[in-house]
C-alpha positions, 0 to 999 in steps of 0.5 A: 499499500505505501508503494502506491502512495509514493507513486501517487505523490510523485505523480501528483508532484509531477503533474503540478510542476508540469502545469506550473511550467506550462502556465509560465510558458503561456504567460510569457507567450501571451502576456509578457512578450507582447509588452515589447511590441511598442518598443521593439528596436529600443529593447533589442538595442538594450539586449545587445548592450546587455550581451556585450557590456559588463555594465550596460546602463552606465550611469543611466537608470537600470530599469530599462535594461533589467526589463530587456534582460528578461528577454534573455530568459524568455527567449534564451540564446542557443549555445554558440549562437552568434549575437546577430543570429540571436537578435534576429531570432529574438526580433522574430519571436517578438514580431510573432507575438505582435501580429 
């Protein structure tokens, strides 16, 4: 009987985690990425600076760069992907959500 309980608990935890990740992905696709539609190019320039520079904001406020950096988690760069290819892929991902 206890073996069955362990299986039920593990299955329940798996389903909860799967649901959580699915909800996070849905939220990113439907809510978060469309927020970048109005400031696409400015955001992409900031993402490029975040990729290249250690302190991209310099003396400027960092909020805009933090918002742009979130895209690195929503649409992560692939291993060994050149910066220009990543920015093109990111531009395409945002465009898909904006149409």
